[in-house]
C-alpha positions, 0 to 999 in steps of 0.5 A, a space after each residue: 873174784 875178777 874185777 869189773 873196772 880200773 881207774 887207771 888216772 891220771 895222777 892229780 886229776 881227781 882220782 880220790 874224788 872219783 874213788 870216794 863218790 863210787 864208794 857211796 854207790 851200793 852197787 859198787 864195791 872198792 878194796 879198803 885201799 884206794 891204790 892197790 898197785 899190782 901191775 906197777 909194783 914189783 911182785 914183792 910182799 908189800 911189807 917188805 917192799 915198802 919198808 925196803 924200797 930203794 926210794 926214801 920218799 916210798 918208804 916214808 909214804 909207806 910207814 904213814 900209810 901203814 900206821 893209818 891202816 892200823 889206826 883204821 882196823 884198831 878203830 873197828 873201820 876195816 877188816 884186819 883179816 883184809 889187810 893182813 892179806 894185803 900186807 903180808 901174803 905173796 903178790 900173786 894173781 890169786 892174791 890180787 883177785 883175793 882182794 876183791 869181796 863184793 856181795 851179790 849184786 855188786 861190781 868191784 874195782 880199783 883205783 891206781 892212777 899210776 896204771 895209765 902209764 904202765 909198760 906195754 907188757 903190763 897192760 897185756 897182763 891186765 888184759 890176760 887176767 881181766 879181758 872185759 873189764 871197763 877202764 876209766 881215765 880222768 885227765 887234767 891239763 897236763 902242764 898243770 897236773 906236772 905243777 900240781 905234782 911238784 907242789 904235792 911232792 916238794 916236801 919230800 924231794 926239795 925240803 920243807 921251805 916251800 916252792 919258791 925255794 926249789 933249786 932250778 936244776 933240781 926242778 927242771 930235772 924233775 920235770 923232765 923225768 920220764 916217770 913224772 912226763 908219762 903221767 901227762 902224755 895221755 894221748 900216748 897212754 891211751 893208745 897203748 891201753 887201746 891196743 888191748 881194749 876197745 874204745 867202748 871199754 874206755 871212759 875218758 873224763 875231764 878235770 873241768 867236768 869235775 869242776 863244773 858238772 860233778 854230778 853230771 860226770 858221776 851220773 855218766 860214769 855210773 851209766 858206763 859201769 852199768 849201775 843205777 845212775 838215779 838221781 838219789 844215788 849220786 853222793 852229796 860229796 860229789 860237789 865237794 873238793 877233795 885234796 884241793 891246795 892253794 899252790 903258787 902260780 907256776 913261772 912262765 919260763 916253766 910253763 914253757 919247758 913243759 909246753 915244749 915237752 908236752 906239745 906234740 901229745 896235746 895236739 894229738 889229744 885235741 885231734 882225738 877229743 877236740 872239745 873245749 878242754 883239750 882246745 883250752 889246754 892246748 891254747 894255755 901251751 901255746 901261750 907259754 910258748 908265745 910268752 917265752 918267744 916274746 921275752 927272748 925277742 925283748 932281750 935280743 932288742 935289748 942287746 
């Protein structure tokens, strides 16, 4: 079965919220796992790759994920045969397509946030395998998204003492790493996907829509996917916040570093969409730059 749509990201931009709302629609089928990672992970049997991955954080994540899945199967919540196929079969194109088993009258899709920033050759592979799919891309203020990413990963990468204890050099190195930055370079990512799919096949939503008008956003996404968008089919959980954490405020100098790294992409993003969300994001980046310039001026005057 060839999937009908992909949710490609962005990370920390409410893709889990969207996944759970899509699962509530009777005409939409999604795999038991939210993130299949077919187009961004090595073509190895998942069980072996996850257990012997070079990154400690990936192995830790994989172990917890496998234990969670085992408990779901044991409780009768998920299919044992699906998980056997997922974890122990070779990751071929045939394997990937076999993971999608919708019923008659259902469309199928999957959500893997890292797909948004895969290399161009990977997007070409997606296009070759699924030429007519629709793409959903949720965006969040790229600077805030980066700080949320730091907060989410700080335990595994920086120890369990808390964000305020992270070594400054480690933090800056994390933020400047291309793998993390690319998740926030939305315009670059959109342009790469548009090389292979027309704009009409790519839906871009915004974090603030999830916050302020979640039911309308879900309704619009249903319409984009071509399923029934009647009010009674919008799940009650549409207004429920998922994976929300109260993180410490980002220091201004960190905001400045991110603003300087992401400003060019943010300007292009605002030129493209020119809405209240991209305007607010761009303004926040400019404020971080202005604050830092003022701080440097004060230091110079004091000296």
